[in-house]
C-alpha positions, 0 to 999 in steps of 0.5 A: 500499500501507499505510504501517506505522503507518497514521493512524485513518480518521474514520470506523468501519466494523462488520463482520457475520460473522466467517467468512472474509470478515468476518475477512478485511475486518477483517484489511484495515481494521486495516492500512489504519488503519479503525477497525471492530467485527466482530459475529458471531451465533455464541458463537464463532468457527466454520467448517463443513465440513473442507477448502477450497481456494485457488487461486492468485489467492487466494493472491496476494490473502492477501500484497497484503492482509496478508502474514501472511495468507499466512505462515499460510496456508502454515503450515497448507496441504497440497498434493499428494505428488507432482504439486506442480503439479497443480490436478486430475488428472481421472479417468473415473468412470463408464461408465453412460449407459444400463443399462450398469454399470462392472465389473472389479476392476482399474478398467478396464472396456469403455470409455465411450460417446461421443456428439457435438452430432449424436446419434453414439455410439461407443466410445471407448478411454477406460476407467474410472479412465484419466486423460482431463486435468490442470490446472495452475497457477503462482504466482509463476512457479513450480509451485502446484498444488491447495492447501487447509487445514482452515477452522476451523484457518484461520479460527483464524489470521484470528482471531489476527490482530486484536484481541479487544477489536473482536469482540462474538458473540452478536449476531445482525443483524435490521434495520439503520435509514439515518440518511444522513449519521448513518450507520446504526443496527444492531439486534440480535436480543437487543434491542442496538443499534449505531452506525456511519458503514458497515456491511458484512455478511458474513453468508454465504449465510444473510444477513440483510444481503443481504435488508435491502440488496436487499429481502425481496420481491426473489427475488435476496435469497433462495438458491436451489437448484442441482438438486445435492447432495453427500456429504462427509466424512473418510478417515483417509490410511493408510486411504485408501494401502491401498486406493488406493495413494500416487498416487490418496489422497495426491493431489488428483483428481476423477472426472467420470461420469454426472449425479454426480462425486467429489473427493478430495484431502489436508487436515492435512498429509496425515493425510486425506483430504477426499471430497465426491461430488456428486450431481444431484437428478432433479426439481431441488427442495429441500423441507426446510428443513434443508441439512445431513441425516444420511444412510446410508452404504447410501444414499450408495453406492446412489447410485455403484453405476454408478462404479468400483472407485476411487470405490466404495472410496473410498465405503467408507471414509466412516463419517459422511458428510452429505448438504449441499444445494448453494444459490447466490445470483440476481445482484442488481443491486447490492451496496450501498445507501447505507452497508451493502455486501455482501461474500463468499458474502453478495454471491454464494455460489456453488457448490463446482464451481470451488474459488473461493468462499472466495477470492473473498471474500479478493479482496473484503477486498483490494479494499473495505479498500484503497477504504475506506482511500482515504476521507477524510471519512464523507461519500465511504463511498458512493463507495467502496461504489459502486467496489466494486461496479462492479468486483467484480460482474461477477467474481464474479457471473461465479463464480456462473453458471461454477460451476453451468456447471462442475457440469454438466461435472463431470457430463457435462451440460453442453450442447453438451458432454456426454460428448463427450471433446474438447469436455470436455478442450478446456473444462477446458483453458480454463475456470479461467484467467479466475480464477486469472490475474487481475492484482490490482494492476491491478484495484484500481487500476481501482476507485480510479480509480473511486473518484476519478472518483465524488468527482469528481462530488460 
Protein backbone atom coordinates (compact mmCIF):
# COMPACT_ATOMS: atom_id res chain seq x y z
CA UNK A 1 0.00 0.00 0.00
CA UNK A 2 1.18 3.57 -0.57
CA UNK A 3 2.83 5.62 2.10
CA UNK A 4 0.99 8.51 3.71
CA UNK A 5 3.11 10.97 1.71
CA UNK A 6 4.29 9.16 -1.43
CA UNK A 7 7.10 10.70 -3.41
CA UNK A 8 6.28 11.92 -6.89
CA UNK A 9 7.14 9.49 -9.69
CA UNK A 10 9.58 10.67 -12.40
CA UNK A 11 7.01 10.51 -15.20
CA UNK A 12 3.53 11.76 -16.10
CA UNK A 13 0.34 9.95 -17.18
CA UNK A 14 -2.43 11.39 -19.33
CA UNK A 15 -5.83 9.99 -18.30
CA UNK A 16 -8.09 10.23 -21.35
CA UNK A 17 -11.70 10.22 -20.19
CA UNK A 18 -13.48 11.37 -17.07
CA UNK A 19 -16.16 8.80 -16.30
CA UNK A 20 -16.06 6.35 -13.40
CA UNK A 21 -13.05 4.56 -14.95
CA UNK A 22 -10.94 7.65 -15.58
CA UNK A 23 -11.70 9.28 -12.25
CA UNK A 24 -10.98 6.04 -10.37
CA UNK A 25 -7.62 5.75 -12.09
CA UNK A 26 -6.83 9.39 -11.32
CA UNK A 27 -7.63 8.81 -7.64
CA UNK A 28 -5.37 5.75 -7.57
CA UNK A 29 -2.52 7.53 -9.32
CA UNK A 30 -2.79 10.43 -6.91
CA UNK A 31 -2.60 8.05 -3.96
CA UNK A 32 0.56 6.48 -5.35
CA UNK A 33 2.25 9.79 -6.10
CA UNK A 34 2.04 9.43 -9.89
CA UNK A 35 1.67 12.82 -11.62
CA UNK A 36 -1.32 12.84 -13.96
CA UNK A 37 -3.57 15.10 -15.96
CA UNK A 38 -7.11 14.10 -16.90
CA UNK A 39 -8.58 15.17 -20.25
CA UNK A 40 -12.36 15.00 -20.69
CA UNK A 41 -14.07 15.53 -24.03
CA UNK A 42 -17.25 17.04 -22.56
CA UNK A 43 -17.54 20.55 -21.09
CA UNK A 44 -18.14 19.04 -17.63
CA UNK A 45 -18.11 15.69 -15.87
CA UNK A 46 -21.32 13.79 -16.58
CA UNK A 47 -22.58 10.21 -16.46
CA UNK A 48 -25.33 8.83 -18.68
CA UNK A 49 -28.01 6.69 -17.03
CA UNK A 50 -29.57 6.48 -13.60
CA UNK A 51 -28.68 3.67 -11.23
CA UNK A 52 -25.46 1.67 -11.32
CA UNK A 53 -24.92 -1.40 -9.17
CA UNK A 54 -21.74 -2.65 -7.53
CA UNK A 55 -21.05 -6.13 -6.23
CA UNK A 56 -18.95 -7.00 -3.15
CA UNK A 57 -15.79 -7.30 -5.27
CA UNK A 58 -16.31 -3.75 -6.52
CA UNK A 59 -16.85 -2.23 -3.10
CA UNK A 60 -13.74 -4.02 -1.81
CA UNK A 61 -11.85 -2.60 -4.80
CA UNK A 62 -13.00 0.89 -3.77
CA UNK A 63 -11.51 0.33 -0.33
CA UNK A 64 -8.20 -0.82 -1.79
CA UNK A 65 -8.12 1.98 -4.36
CA UNK A 66 -8.68 4.67 -1.72
CA UNK A 67 -10.75 4.23 1.47
CA UNK A 68 -12.38 7.60 0.80
CA UNK A 69 -14.04 6.16 -2.31
CA UNK A 70 -15.73 3.41 -0.31
CA UNK A 71 -16.70 5.88 2.42
CA UNK A 72 -18.35 8.21 -0.06
CA UNK A 73 -19.99 5.34 -1.88
CA UNK A 74 -21.64 4.11 1.31
CA UNK A 75 -23.03 7.59 1.99
CA UNK A 76 -24.83 7.42 -1.36
CA UNK A 77 -25.61 3.71 -1.69
CA UNK A 78 -29.09 2.28 -1.56
CA UNK A 79 -29.72 -1.32 -0.56
CA UNK A 80 -32.79 -3.47 -0.29
CA UNK A 81 -35.16 -2.42 2.43
CA UNK A 82 -35.72 -5.89 3.86
CA UNK A 83 -33.54 -8.49 2.14
CA UNK A 84 -30.12 -7.07 2.96
CA UNK A 85 -28.17 -10.07 1.73
CA UNK A 86 -30.09 -10.55 -1.52
CA UNK A 87 -28.53 -9.38 -4.78
CA UNK A 88 -31.57 -10.33 -6.82
CA UNK A 89 -34.85 -12.05 -6.04
CA UNK A 90 -35.90 -13.95 -9.16
CA UNK A 91 -39.63 -14.11 -9.96
CA UNK A 92 -41.14 -15.67 -13.03
CA UNK A 93 -42.12 -12.87 -15.39
CA UNK A 94 -44.04 -14.64 -18.12
CA UNK A 95 -45.43 -18.02 -19.11
CA UNK A 96 -45.88 -17.32 -22.80
CA UNK A 97 -44.02 -19.72 -25.03
CA UNK A 98 -46.07 -20.14 -28.16
CA UNK A 99 -49.40 -18.42 -28.28
CA UNK A 100 -50.42 -18.48 -24.62
CA UNK A 101 -50.67 -15.30 -22.57
CA UNK A 102 -50.24 -14.49 -18.89
CA UNK A 103 -53.55 -13.70 -17.26
CA UNK A 104 -55.24 -13.09 -13.96
CA UNK A 105 -55.24 -10.16 -11.56
CA UNK A 106 -53.32 -11.76 -8.71
CA UNK A 107 -50.00 -12.21 -10.54
CA UNK A 108 -50.75 -15.90 -11.05
CA UNK A 109 -51.83 -17.89 -14.09
CA UNK A 110 -51.88 -21.51 -15.21
CA UNK A 111 -48.20 -22.42 -14.86
CA UNK A 112 -45.27 -22.17 -17.22
CA UNK A 113 -44.14 -24.71 -19.75
CA UNK A 114 -40.94 -26.55 -18.97
CA UNK A 115 -38.89 -27.70 -21.96
CA UNK A 116 -35.84 -29.88 -21.57
CA UNK A 117 -33.01 -30.33 -24.03
CA UNK A 118 -34.68 -33.42 -25.48
CA UNK A 119 -37.70 -31.37 -26.46
CA UNK A 120 -40.11 -32.85 -23.91
CA UNK A 121 -42.60 -30.35 -22.53
CA UNK A 122 -44.59 -30.55 -19.33
CA UNK A 123 -46.39 -28.17 -17.01
CA UNK A 124 -44.68 -27.19 -13.76
CA UNK A 125 -45.99 -25.86 -10.50
CA UNK A 126 -44.35 -22.49 -11.10
CA UNK A 127 -46.74 -19.70 -11.89
CA UNK A 128 -46.27 -16.15 -13.08
CA UNK A 129 -45.05 -13.98 -10.21
CA UNK A 130 -43.72 -16.91 -8.19
CA UNK A 131 -40.28 -16.65 -6.62
CA UNK A 132 -38.04 -19.17 -8.35
CA UNK A 133 -34.60 -18.29 -6.98
CA UNK A 134 -32.60 -15.88 -4.85
CA UNK A 135 -29.02 -14.74 -5.36
CA UNK A 136 -27.21 -13.71 -2.18
CA UNK A 137 -23.88 -12.01 -1.48
CA UNK A 138 -21.64 -11.13 1.44
CA UNK A 139 -18.90 -8.57 2.08
CA UNK A 140 -16.45 -8.75 4.97
CA UNK A 141 -18.39 -11.74 6.26
CA UNK A 142 -21.69 -9.87 6.45
CA UNK A 143 -24.78 -9.90 4.19
CA UNK A 144 -24.27 -7.43 1.36
CA UNK A 145 -26.90 -7.94 -1.31
CA UNK A 146 -27.85 -5.39 -3.94
CA UNK A 147 -26.06 -2.07 -3.66
CA UNK A 148 -26.51 0.77 -6.12
CA UNK A 149 -26.08 4.51 -6.49
CA UNK A 150 -27.19 7.23 -8.84
CA UNK A 151 -24.39 7.51 -11.40
CA UNK A 152 -24.19 11.29 -11.41
CA UNK A 153 -24.09 11.52 -7.61
CA UNK A 154 -21.28 8.96 -7.39
CA UNK A 155 -19.35 10.76 -10.11
CA UNK A 156 -19.61 14.00 -8.12
CA UNK A 157 -18.03 12.27 -5.12
CA UNK A 158 -15.16 10.97 -7.23
CA UNK A 159 -14.59 14.38 -8.78
CA UNK A 160 -14.25 15.90 -5.31
CA UNK A 161 -11.22 13.66 -4.63
CA UNK A 162 -8.96 15.04 -7.36
CA UNK A 163 -7.53 18.58 -7.76
CA UNK A 164 -9.36 20.81 -10.25
CA UNK A 165 -6.06 21.93 -11.74
CA UNK A 166 -5.43 18.34 -12.87
CA UNK A 167 -8.43 18.37 -15.21
CA UNK A 168 -9.03 19.86 -18.68
CA UNK A 169 -12.48 19.81 -20.28
CA UNK A 170 -13.43 20.07 -23.97
CA UNK A 171 -10.45 17.93 -24.94
CA UNK A 172 -11.56 15.20 -27.36
CA UNK A 173 -8.75 12.91 -28.49
CA UNK A 174 -8.29 12.47 -32.24
CA UNK A 175 -4.78 11.02 -32.50
CA UNK A 176 -1.79 9.95 -30.41
CA UNK A 177 1.82 10.03 -31.64
CA UNK A 178 4.24 7.42 -30.31
CA UNK A 179 7.44 9.33 -29.50
CA UNK A 180 9.36 6.27 -28.30
CA UNK A 181 11.50 7.08 -25.28
CA UNK A 182 10.04 10.59 -25.26
CA UNK A 183 6.54 9.31 -24.48
CA UNK A 184 3.39 10.30 -26.38
CA UNK A 185 1.92 13.39 -28.00
CA UNK A 186 -1.88 13.61 -27.80
CA UNK A 187 -3.80 15.55 -30.44
CA UNK A 188 -7.19 17.01 -29.56
CA UNK A 189 -10.11 17.94 -31.78
CA UNK A 190 -9.71 21.69 -31.31
CA UNK A 191 -6.08 21.61 -32.47
CA UNK A 192 -4.22 21.59 -29.16
CA UNK A 193 -1.66 18.95 -28.25
CA UNK A 194 -0.33 17.62 -24.96
CA UNK A 195 2.76 15.61 -24.03
CA UNK A 196 2.99 12.84 -21.43
CA UNK A 197 5.19 9.86 -20.73
CA UNK A 198 2.18 7.55 -21.10
CA UNK A 199 -1.56 7.69 -21.80
CA UNK A 200 -4.46 5.58 -20.57
CA UNK A 201 -7.67 5.53 -22.60
CA UNK A 202 -10.72 5.60 -20.33
CA UNK A 203 -13.05 6.92 -23.00
CA UNK A 204 -15.79 4.33 -22.88
CA UNK A 205 -17.55 2.13 -25.40
CA UNK A 206 -17.09 4.61 -28.25
CA UNK A 207 -13.39 4.83 -27.48
CA UNK A 208 -11.17 6.68 -29.91
CA UNK A 209 -8.10 5.47 -27.99
CA UNK A 210 -9.10 1.83 -28.56
CA UNK A 211 -9.12 2.40 -32.31
CA UNK A 212 -5.67 3.97 -32.03
CA UNK A 213 -4.29 1.03 -30.02
CA UNK A 214 -5.86 -1.76 -32.08
CA UNK A 215 -6.02 -0.07 -35.50
CA UNK A 216 -9.05 1.23 -37.38
CA UNK A 217 -9.26 -1.88 -39.58
CA UNK A 218 -9.33 -4.27 -36.64
CA UNK A 219 -12.92 -5.52 -36.07
CA UNK A 220 -12.21 -5.68 -32.33
CA UNK A 221 -11.67 -1.91 -32.34
CA UNK A 222 -15.37 -1.28 -32.94
CA UNK A 223 -18.38 -2.03 -30.71
CA UNK A 224 -20.74 -4.80 -31.69
CA UNK A 225 -24.53 -4.91 -31.28
CA UNK A 226 -25.46 -7.73 -28.91
CA UNK A 227 -28.93 -8.39 -30.30
CA UNK A 228 -30.65 -6.87 -27.29
CA UNK A 229 -32.01 -3.49 -26.29
CA UNK A 230 -33.53 -2.04 -23.15
CA UNK A 231 -36.13 0.45 -22.01
CA UNK A 232 -34.91 2.49 -19.04
CA UNK A 233 -36.89 4.67 -16.71
CA UNK A 234 -37.53 5.82 -13.15
CA UNK A 235 -40.64 5.59 -10.98
CA UNK A 236 -41.35 7.54 -7.76
CA UNK A 237 -41.23 4.95 -4.99
CA UNK A 238 -44.54 5.97 -3.45
CA UNK A 239 -46.30 5.14 -6.73
CA UNK A 240 -44.45 1.85 -7.06
CA UNK A 241 -45.38 0.83 -3.51
CA UNK A 242 -49.04 1.72 -4.09
CA UNK A 243 -49.19 -0.70 -7.03
CA UNK A 244 -46.78 -3.47 -6.01
CA UNK A 245 -46.51 -3.31 -2.23
CA UNK A 246 -43.35 -2.78 -0.17
CA UNK A 247 -41.87 -6.22 -0.77
CA UNK A 248 -41.64 -5.97 -4.55
CA UNK A 249 -41.08 -2.23 -4.81
CA UNK A 250 -38.38 -1.63 -2.20
CA UNK A 251 -36.19 -4.66 -2.95
CA UNK A 252 -34.26 -5.68 -6.08
CA UNK A 253 -36.25 -8.07 -8.25
CA UNK A 254 -35.72 -9.59 -11.70
CA UNK A 255 -38.51 -11.03 -13.82
CA UNK A 256 -37.17 -13.44 -16.48
CA UNK A 257 -39.35 -14.14 -19.50
CA UNK A 258 -39.32 -15.38 -23.05
CA UNK A 259 -37.03 -13.14 -25.13
CA UNK A 260 -37.10 -10.40 -22.50
CA UNK A 261 -36.77 -9.65 -18.81
CA UNK A 262 -37.32 -6.77 -16.39
CA UNK A 263 -35.21 -5.71 -13.43
CA UNK A 264 -36.14 -3.23 -10.70
CA UNK A 265 -34.11 -1.86 -7.82
CA UNK A 266 -34.41 1.00 -5.34
CA UNK A 267 -32.06 3.97 -5.74
CA UNK A 268 -31.69 7.43 -4.14
CA UNK A 269 -32.06 5.97 -0.64
CA UNK A 270 -35.32 4.34 -1.57
CA UNK A 271 -37.03 7.42 -3.01
CA UNK A 272 -37.02 6.05 -6.56
CA UNK A 273 -37.39 2.73 -8.35
CA UNK A 274 -34.95 2.20 -11.21
CA UNK A 275 -36.42 0.05 -14.01
CA UNK A 276 -34.73 -1.62 -16.97
CA UNK A 277 -36.81 -3.74 -19.35
CA UNK A 278 -34.80 -5.83 -21.81
CA UNK A 279 -35.88 -7.35 -25.12
CA UNK A 280 -34.24 -9.47 -27.80
CA UNK A 281 -34.28 -7.93 -31.28
CA UNK A 282 -35.66 -10.56 -33.62
CA UNK A 283 -33.30 -9.89 -36.53
CA UNK A 284 -30.25 -9.28 -34.31
CA UNK A 285 -29.36 -6.06 -36.16
CA UNK A 286 -29.14 -2.38 -35.24
CA UNK A 287 -29.13 0.00 -38.20
CA UNK A 288 -29.66 3.37 -36.52
CA UNK A 289 -26.54 5.46 -35.86
CA UNK A 290 -28.11 6.51 -32.57
CA UNK A 291 -27.87 4.09 -29.68
CA UNK A 292 -30.46 5.85 -27.51
CA UNK A 293 -33.85 6.54 -29.03
CA UNK A 294 -36.99 8.24 -27.77
CA UNK A 295 -39.89 5.82 -27.67
CA UNK A 296 -43.62 5.75 -27.11
CA UNK A 297 -44.82 4.27 -23.86
CA UNK A 298 -47.52 2.34 -25.74
CA UNK A 299 -44.89 0.64 -27.91
CA UNK A 300 -42.92 -0.43 -24.84
CA UNK A 301 -46.00 -1.81 -23.11
CA UNK A 302 -47.00 -3.72 -26.23
CA UNK A 303 -43.66 -5.52 -26.20
CA UNK A 304 -44.36 -6.83 -22.69
CA UNK A 305 -48.07 -7.58 -23.04
CA UNK A 306 -47.33 -11.29 -22.52
CA UNK A 307 -45.71 -10.69 -19.13
CA UNK A 308 -47.51 -10.96 -15.82
CA UNK A 309 -49.43 -8.27 -13.92
CA UNK A 310 -46.46 -7.13 -11.80
CA UNK A 311 -44.37 -6.34 -14.86
CA UNK A 312 -47.25 -4.68 -16.66
CA UNK A 313 -47.96 -2.56 -13.59
CA UNK A 314 -44.32 -1.48 -13.39
CA UNK A 315 -44.20 -0.46 -17.04
CA UNK A 316 -47.48 1.44 -16.74
CA UNK A 317 -45.76 3.82 -14.30
CA UNK A 318 -42.79 4.65 -16.56
CA UNK A 319 -43.66 8.03 -18.03
CA UNK A 320 -40.81 8.83 -20.43
CA UNK A 321 -38.79 5.69 -21.14
CA UNK A 322 -35.79 5.73 -23.47
CA UNK A 323 -34.77 2.81 -25.66
CA UNK A 324 -31.09 1.86 -25.41
CA UNK A 325 -29.32 -0.44 -27.86
CA UNK A 326 -26.86 -2.73 -26.05
CA UNK A 327 -23.38 -2.97 -27.51
CA UNK A 328 -20.17 -4.54 -26.26
CA UNK A 329 -16.60 -4.95 -27.51
CA UNK A 330 -15.28 -8.08 -29.23
CA UNK A 331 -12.23 -9.62 -27.53
CA UNK A 332 -9.04 -7.62 -28.09
CA UNK A 333 -5.67 -9.28 -28.52
CA UNK A 334 -4.09 -6.66 -26.27
CA UNK A 335 -5.01 -3.74 -24.00
CA UNK A 336 -1.91 -1.71 -24.80
CA UNK A 337 0.47 -0.64 -27.52
CA UNK A 338 3.70 1.07 -26.61
CA UNK A 339 2.94 3.62 -23.94
CA UNK A 340 -0.81 3.76 -24.55
CA UNK A 341 -3.10 1.52 -22.50
CA UNK A 342 -6.87 0.88 -22.29
CA UNK A 343 -8.92 0.69 -19.09
CA UNK A 344 -12.59 0.19 -18.19
CA UNK A 345 -15.18 0.14 -20.97
CA UNK A 346 -12.57 1.25 -23.51
CA UNK A 347 -10.91 -2.12 -22.89
CA UNK A 348 -13.85 -4.42 -22.15
CA UNK A 349 -17.28 -2.81 -22.52
CA UNK A 350 -19.91 -5.42 -21.64
CA UNK A 351 -23.66 -5.72 -21.37
CA UNK A 352 -25.24 -4.99 -17.96
CA UNK A 353 -26.71 -8.45 -17.42
CA UNK A 354 -24.36 -9.27 -14.52
CA UNK A 355 -24.17 -5.77 -13.07
CA UNK A 356 -20.37 -5.86 -13.02
CA UNK A 357 -19.03 -3.52 -15.72
CA UNK A 358 -18.45 -0.43 -13.59
CA UNK A 359 -16.99 -2.54 -10.81
CA UNK A 360 -14.48 -4.09 -13.20
CA UNK A 361 -13.31 -0.58 -14.11
CA UNK A 362 -12.61 0.12 -10.44
CA UNK A 363 -10.69 -3.16 -10.18
CA UNK A 364 -8.71 -2.06 -13.26
CA UNK A 365 -7.90 1.28 -11.66
CA UNK A 366 -6.75 -0.41 -8.44
CA UNK A 367 -4.40 -2.75 -10.28
CA UNK A 368 -2.98 -0.29 -12.81
CA UNK A 369 -2.42 2.54 -10.32
CA UNK A 370 -0.51 0.15 -8.07
CA UNK A 371 1.61 -1.12 -10.96
CA UNK A 372 2.42 2.41 -12.11
CA UNK A 373 3.30 3.27 -8.53
CA UNK A 374 6.02 0.59 -8.75
CA UNK A 375 7.60 2.14 -11.84
CA UNK A 376 10.80 4.04 -11.08
CA UNK A 377 11.72 5.11 -14.61
CA UNK A 378 9.70 5.91 -17.76
CA UNK A 379 11.35 3.03 -19.61
CA UNK A 380 9.43 0.64 -17.33
CA UNK A 381 5.99 1.95 -18.27
CA UNK A 382 5.44 -0.63 -21.00
CA UNK A 383 6.35 -3.33 -18.49
CA UNK A 384 3.58 -2.09 -16.22
CA UNK A 385 1.09 -2.04 -19.09
CA UNK A 386 2.10 -5.54 -20.12
CA UNK A 387 1.63 -6.87 -16.57
CA UNK A 388 -1.78 -5.14 -16.43
CA UNK A 389 -2.75 -6.68 -19.76
CA UNK A 390 -1.71 -10.17 -18.70
CA UNK A 391 -3.55 -10.10 -15.39
CA UNK A 392 -6.68 -8.14 -16.31
CA UNK A 393 -7.52 -9.12 -19.88
CA UNK A 394 -8.56 -12.74 -19.15
CA UNK A 395 -10.84 -11.74 -16.27
CA UNK A 396 -12.45 -8.75 -17.96
CA UNK A 397 -13.00 -10.45 -21.31
CA UNK A 398 -14.61 -13.34 -19.49
CA UNK A 399 -17.04 -10.74 -18.13
CA UNK A 400 -17.96 -9.65 -21.66
CA UNK A 401 -18.67 -13.23 -22.72
CA UNK A 402 -20.55 -14.32 -19.60
CA UNK A 403 -22.61 -11.13 -19.53
CA UNK A 404 -23.91 -11.91 -23.00
CA UNK A 405 -24.68 -15.42 -21.80
CA UNK A 406 -26.49 -14.04 -18.76
CA UNK A 407 -28.73 -11.98 -21.04
CA UNK A 408 -29.66 -15.17 -22.86
CA UNK A 409 -30.24 -16.92 -19.54
CA UNK A 410 -32.61 -14.22 -18.24
CA UNK A 411 -34.47 -14.30 -21.57
CA UNK A 412 -34.84 -18.11 -21.34
CA UNK A 413 -32.71 -18.49 -24.47
CA UNK A 414 -29.54 -20.08 -23.04
CA UNK A 415 -28.33 -23.11 -24.97
CA UNK A 416 -29.02 -26.35 -23.10
CA UNK A 417 -31.04 -24.51 -20.42
CA UNK A 418 -33.89 -22.56 -22.00
CA UNK A 419 -36.84 -22.62 -19.59
CA UNK A 420 -35.77 -25.76 -17.73
CA UNK A 421 -36.05 -24.32 -14.23
CA UNK A 422 -33.83 -26.93 -12.58
CA UNK A 423 -30.95 -26.07 -14.88
CA UNK A 424 -31.81 -22.36 -14.69
CA UNK A 425 -31.51 -22.39 -10.88
CA UNK A 426 -28.31 -24.43 -10.98
CA UNK A 427 -26.73 -21.88 -13.31
CA UNK A 428 -27.75 -18.95 -11.12
CA UNK A 429 -26.35 -20.66 -8.04
CA UNK A 430 -22.77 -20.46 -9.35
CA UNK A 431 -22.91 -17.82 -12.10
CA UNK A 432 -21.55 -14.86 -10.11
CA UNK A 433 -19.05 -16.66 -7.86
CA UNK A 434 -15.99 -15.96 -10.02
CA UNK A 435 -16.87 -12.24 -10.13
CA UNK A 436 -17.69 -11.72 -6.47
CA UNK A 437 -15.21 -14.04 -4.74
CA UNK A 438 -11.92 -12.77 -6.17
CA UNK A 439 -9.00 -12.14 -3.79
CA UNK A 440 -7.97 -8.72 -5.11
CA UNK A 441 -4.87 -8.51 -2.94
CA UNK A 442 -3.62 -11.82 -4.38
CA UNK A 443 -4.62 -10.62 -7.85
CA UNK A 444 -2.40 -7.55 -7.38
CA UNK A 445 0.50 -9.61 -6.02
CA UNK A 446 0.38 -11.72 -9.17
CA UNK A 447 0.39 -8.58 -11.31
CA UNK A 448 3.39 -7.20 -9.43
CA UNK A 449 5.23 -10.50 -9.89
CA UNK A 450 4.62 -10.22 -13.62
CA UNK A 451 5.96 -6.66 -13.57
CA UNK A 452 9.08 -7.76 -11.70
CA UNK A 453 9.67 -10.56 -14.19
CA UNK A 454 9.23 -8.17 -17.13
CA UNK A 455 11.74 -5.69 -15.70
CA UNK A 456 14.30 -8.43 -15.06
CA UNK A 457 14.11 -9.54 -18.67
CA UNK A 458 14.83 -6.03 -19.96
